C-alpha positions in Angstrom: -1.0 30.3 1.9 2.4 28.7 1.6 2.5 25.0 2.1 5.2 22.8 3.7 6.1 21.2 0.4 6.5 24.6 -1.3 8.9 25.7 1.4 10.8 22.4 1.0 11.1 23.1 -2.7 12.3 26.7 -2.0 14.9 25.4 0.5 16.2 22.8 -2.0 16.4 25.5 -4.7 18.2 27.9 -2.3 20.6 25.2 -1.3 21.5 24.3 -4.9 22.0 28.0 -5.6 24.3 28.3 -2.5 26.4 25.4 -3.6 26.7 26.7 -7.1 27.7 30.2 -5.8 30.3 28.6 -3.5 31.9 26.7 -6.3 31.9 29.5 -8.8 33.3 32.2 -6.4 36.4 30.5 -5.1 39.7 32.3 -5.7 42.9 30.6 -6.9 43.7 29.9 -3.3 40.4 28.1 -2.8 38.9 30.8 -0.5 36.2 33.5 -0.9 36.6 37.2 -0.9 35.1 39.1 2.0 32.2 40.3 -0.1 31.4 36.8 -1.4 31.8 35.3 2.1 29.1 37.8 3.3 26.8 36.9 0.4 27.2 33.1 1.1 26.6 33.7 4.8 23.3 35.4 3.9 22.3 32.5 1.7 23.0 30.0 4.5 20.9 32.1 6.8 18.0 32.1 4.3 18.2 28.2 4.2 18.3 28.1 8.0 15.3 30.4 8.2 13.4 28.2 5.7 14.2 25.1 7.8 12.8 26.7 10.9 9.7 27.8 9.1 9.2 24.3 7.8 9.5 22.8 11.2 7.1 25.4 12.6 4.5 24.6 9.9 4.8 20.9 10.5 4.2 21.4 14.2 1.2 23.6 13.4 -0.3 21.0 11.0 0.3 18.2 13.5 -1.5 20.2 16.2 -4.3 21.1 13.9 -4.8 17.4 13.0 -4.8 16.4 16.6 -7.3 19.1 17.7 -9.5 18.3 14.7 -10.1 14.8 15.8 -13.7 14.2 16.9 -14.3 13.8 20.6 -17.3 11.6 20.2 -18.2 8.8 17.8 -21.3 9.6 15.7 -24.2 7.1 15.5 -24.1 5.6 12.0 -26.2 2.5 12.4 -30.0 2.3 12.6 -31.2 2.0 16.2 -32.5 -1.5 17.0 -36.2 -2.0 16.6 -38.3 -1.9 19.8 -39.9 -5.0 21.2 -43.2 -5.7 19.4 -42.3 -3.8 16.2 -43.1 -5.4 12.8 -40.6 -7.3 10.8 -40.7 -4.7 8.0 -39.0 -2.1 10.3 -35.6 -3.7 9.8 -33.7 -4.9 6.7 -34.0 -8.6 6.0 -30.8 -10.3 5.0 -31.1 -12.7 2.1 -28.9 -15.2 0.2 -25.4 -15.7 1.5 -25.8 -12.8 3.9 -28.7 -14.4 5.8 -28.3 -15.9 9.3 -29.7 -19.2 8.0 -26.9 -19.5 5.4 -24.2 -18.8 8.1 -25.7 -21.3 10.5 -26.0 -23.8 7.7 -22.4 -23.4 6.8 -21.2 -24.0 10.4 -23.5 -27.0 10.6 -22.2 -28.5 7.4 -18.5 -28.0 8.5 -19.2 -29.9 11.7 -21.1 -32.8 10.0 -18.8 -33.4 7.0 -21.4 -31.8 4.8 -23.8 -34.7 5.4 -26.6 -32.3 6.6 -26.7 -29.7 3.8 -29.8 -27.7 4.0 -31.5 -26.1 1.0 -30.2 -22.7 2.0 -26.7 -23.9 1.1 -27.5 -25.2 -2.3 -27.3 -21.7 -3.9 -23.6 -21.6 -2.8 -22.4 -24.9 -4.4 -19.2 -24.3 -6.4 -18.2 -26.1 -9.5 -15.3 -27.9 -7.8 -17.5 -29.2 -4.9 -16.6 -26.4 -2.5 -19.1 -23.9 -0.9 -18.9 -20.2 -1.3 -18.1 -18.3 1.9 -21.1 -16.4 3.5 -20.9 -12.7 2.9 -20.2 -11.9 6.5 -17.3 -14.3 6.5 -15.9 -12.9 3.3 -16.1 -9.3 4.6 -14.3 -10.2 7.8 -11.7 -12.1 5.9 -11.1 -9.0 3.7 -10.8 -7.1 7.0 -8.0 -9.4 8.1 -6.2 -9.1 4.7 -6.3 -5.3 4.8 -5.0 -5.2 8.4 -2.1 -7.5 7.7 -1.4 -6.5 4.1 -0.2 -2.9 3.5 -0.6 -3.1 -0.2 -4.3 -3.8 0.1 -4.5 -0.5 2.1 -2.3 1.5 -0.3 -3.3 0.0 -3.6 -6.5 0.2 -5.7 -8.6 -2.9 -5.1 -11.2 -3.9 -7.6 -13.5 -7.0 -8.0 -13.5 -8.5 -11.4 -15.7 -11.3 -13.0 -13.3 -12.0 -15.8 -10.0 -10.8 -17.4 -9.9 -7.1 -16.7 -8.4 -4.7 -19.2 -7.0 -1.3 -18.2 -6.3 1.2 -21.0 -3.2 3.3 -20.7 -2.4 6.4 -22.9 1.0 5.5 -24.5 1.5 8.9 -26.1 0.2 12.3 -25.2 -0.6 15.3 -27.5 1.9 18.1 -27.5 1.2 21.8 -28.2 3.2 23.6 -30.9 3.4 27.3 -32.0 2.4 28.1 -35.5 2.4 31.2 -37.7 -0.9 33.0 -38.4 -2.6 30.9 -41.1 0.0 28.2 -40.8 -0.8 24.5 -41.2 -1.8 22.5 -38.2 0.3 19.5 -37.1 -1.4 16.4 -35.9 -0.1 13.6 -33.7 -1.3 10.1 -33.4 -2.8 9.1 -30.0 -1.8 5.6 -29.1 -3.0 3.5 -26.2 -1.7 0.4 -24.4 -3.6 -2.2 -22.4 -2.7 -3.9 -19.1 -4.5 -7.1 -18.3 -5.4 -8.1 -14.8 -5.7 -11.9 -14.8 -6.4 -14.3 -11.9 -3.7 -16.3 -10.2 -4.9 -19.0 -7.7 -3.7 -18.7 -4.1 -4.7 -21.2 -1.5 -4.0 -22.1 2.1 -4.8 -25.4 3.9 -4.8 -26.2 7.6 -5.6 -29.3 9.7 -7.5 -29.4 12.9 -8.2 -32.3 15.2 -11.7 -33.9 15.4 -11.7 -33.0 19.1 -11.3 -29.3 18.4 -13.9 -29.5 15.6 -16.6 -31.1 17.8 -15.8 -29.1 20.9 -18.5 -26.5 21.3 -16.0 -24.3 23.3 -13.7 -24.0 20.3 -14.5 -21.0 18.1 -14.1 -22.6 14.7 -15.4 -19.6 12.8 -12.8 -17.2 14.4 -10.0 -19.6 14.0 -10.5 -20.3 10.3 -11.0 -16.6 9.5 -7.9 -15.5 11.5 -5.5 -18.1 10.4 -6.6 -18.2 6.7 -6.6 -14.4 6.6 -3.0 -14.1 8.0 -1.6 -16.7 5.7 -3.3 -15.2 2.6 -2.3 -11.7 3.6 1.4 -12.6 3.9 1.5 -14.5 0.6 -0.3 -11.6 -1.1 2.0 -8.9 0.3 5.1 -10.8 -0.7 3.7 -11.2 -4.3 2.5 -7.6 -4.6 6.1 -6.5 -3.7 8.3 -9.2 -5.3 6.1 -11.2 -7.6 7.4 -12.2 -11.0 4.1 -12.1 -12.8 4.4 -15.7 -13.8 1.7 -17.7 -11.9 1.5 -14.8 -9.4 1.0 -11.0 -9.4 3.7 -8.6 -10.7 5.4 -6.9 -7.8 6.4 -3.3 -7.2 10.1 -4.2 -7.2 10.0 -6.4 -10.4 12.8 -5.4 -12.8 10.3 -5.4 -15.7 6.9 -3.9 -15.1 7.6 -2.7 -11.6 8.6 0.8 -10.4 11.0 3.0 -12.2 14.7 2.7 -11.1 15.4 6.2 -10.0 19.0 5.9 -8.7 21.4 3.5 -7.0 24.1 4.1 -4.4 26.6 2.0 -2.5 25.2 3.6 0.8 22.4 6.0 1.4 22.8 9.5 2.8 20.3 12.4 3.2 21.0 13.7 -0.3 19.9 10.3 -1.8 16.6 10.4 0.0 15.9 13.9 -1.3 16.9 12.9 -4.8 14.5 9.9 -4.6 11.6 12.2 -3.5 12.2 14.7 -6.4 12.7 11.9 -8.9 8.9 11.4 -8.6 6.9 13.8 -10.6 5.0 16.5 -8.6 1.5 15.2 -9.3 2.4 11.9 -7.7 4.1 13.4 -4.7 0.8 14.7 -3.3 -0.2 11.1 -2.2 3.2 9.5 -2.1 4.8 7.5 0.7 7.8 5.3 1.4 7.9 1.5 1.6 11.0 -0.1 3.0 12.3 -3.0 5.2 12.4 -2.6 9.0 16.2 -2.9 8.9 16.4 -0.1 6.4 14.2 2.1 8.6 16.5 1.4 11.6 19.5 2.7 9.6 17.7 5.7 8.0 16.5 7.0 11.3 20.1 8.1 11.9 20.2 10.4 8.8 20.4 14.2 9.2 20.2 17.0 6.7 22.9 19.6 6.1 21.5 21.7 9.0 21.9 18.8 11.5 18.2 18.1 11.7 16.9 14.5 11.6 15.0 13.6 8.5 12.9 11.1 10.5 9.8 12.5 12.1 8.1 10.1 14.5 4.3 9.9 14.4 2.5 12.1 17.0 -0.4 9.6 17.5 -0.1 5.9 18.1 -1.1 3.8 15.1 -0.2 6.4 12.5 2.8 6.0 10.2 6.1 7.8 10.9 7.3 10.4 8.4 10.4 10.9 6.4 10.8 14.4 4.8 7.1 14.8 5.6 5.9 11.7 3.8 4.4 8.6 5.5 6.7 5.5 5.9 5.3 1.9 5.7 7.4 -1.1 6.5 7.1 -4.7 5.3 9.2 -7.7 6.1 8.9 -8.8 2.5 10.4 -5.5 1.1 14.0 -6.2 -0.1 16.6 -4.8 2.4 18.5 -3.1 -0.4 15.6 -1.2 -2.0 13.4 1.8 -1.0 10.2 2.6 -2.9 8.6 6.0 -3.0 5.5 6.8 -4.9 1.7 6.9 -5.2 0.6 3.2 -4.8 -2.9 3.9 -5.8 -1.7 3.1 -9.3 -1.0 -0.5 -8.2 -4.2 -2.3 -9.1 -5.3 -5.4 -7.2 -8.0 -7.5 -8.9 -10.0 -9.9 -6.9 -11.7 -12.5 -9.1 -15.0 -13.3 -7.4 -15.3 -14.5 -3.8 -13.2 -16.8 -1.7 -14.3 -20.4 -1.1 -13.8 -23.1 1.6 -13.7 -26.8 1.1 -13.2 -29.7 3.5 -10.8 -32.7 3.3 -12.0 -35.2 5.8 -11.0 -38.6 4.2 -7.5 -37.5 3.4 -6.5 -37.2 7.1 -9.0 -39.7 8.6 -6.3 -42.1 9.7 -4.7 -39.3 11.9 -8.0 -38.2 13.4 -7.8 -34.8 11.7 -9.8 -32.8 9.3 -8.4 -30.4 6.7 -9.9 -27.2 5.4 -8.8 -25.3 2.3 -9.4 -21.6 1.4 -8.9 -20.5 -2.2 -8.9 -17.1 -3.9 -8.0 -15.8 -7.4 -6.2 -12.5 -7.4 -3.8 -10.5 -9.6 -1.9 -7.2 -9.1 0.1 -4.9 -11.4 1.5 -1.4 -11.4 -0.3 0.3 -14.3 2.0 3.4 -14.3 5.7 2.6 -13.6 6.5 6.3 -13.3 4.2 6.6 -10.3 6.7 4.6 -8.1 10.4 5.4 -8.0 12.9 2.9 -6.6 16.3 3.5 -4.8 18.7 0.6 -4.9 21.4 0.2 -2.3 24.3 -1.7 -4.0 26.8 -1.8 -1.1 26.8 -3.7 2.1 26.2 -0.6 4.3 22.8 1.0 4.2 23.7 4.4 5.6 26.9 6.4 4.8 28.4 7.7 8.1 
């Protein structure tokens, strides 16, 4: 069965052939003969028919996706044990996942760590901080994924030390030989990319009244505020980081995505060139990343048939589409750049778990208490060819 992407490739090929035919068949007067004019008209009609079929298949796929959504939510958790059942019927949480550890953490935060129970001793860090209970860390990760698009699109791994990723620098090539001829051998070489650990921290101050007020949800406040601050700093570094003391970003001049093309202003042809600058295997899972202001301008683009390139999402919460590919926006994306690629090749390495520490004496004179969250993380694009970059050099984003 013919897919939408195959039809798009056929349409692009047909359009290139039509343009070449038009340029090669012009007479000295710059016009076409009656026969050539009829041939070119048929070629235009074929392109129009392909465009209609593409739009029809896209509507069909969208409707199939909508009708395939489950109408009910399946039960995935184990039903709660009935009253009187034995303790062995349910899983017992231990270590930092236990309720005792979580309650002990909250109690220690409210008492300046003067009442530290034995259950917390297993979480003592080398620098005097305390490891975050597992439930806290999981929910903090949830905040980071919700706020940070790169944690959703990239490949996130947890490392305990410097992580080495092997990359094939050269690939074997096949060659024709005569019967009985000598074989030719090539050397396979490999390169390595190292995921290190750069320290990222966020610190906040709360008043003693809020800390001791039972109505104040300290747990939710810390997770939400720390999660948002870390997510914003991470997303900025994953896109624009220099690699010195921070992750290496997608848009870095060295080590980032491949510079596909540049233009003073962008039109529909440039977007198509950017898509096909990416090799076909990467296009299967590719998507766009751009600034919101760039999106506002690109939504005005039309193809040569007068059809808008922009395709709004049919369901709330899903990304919009450009030429059939998802579009993600970030306030940290440079306004003059557009990225298109498979971001699963951007590796994010989390070194261990996040930790909290308390700074009570530092702000004692102001009646406030400080809390610090720390993490160690790195990020690198392991295959630059997996992400193509379009650079807008002029002041105007879209060419009228």
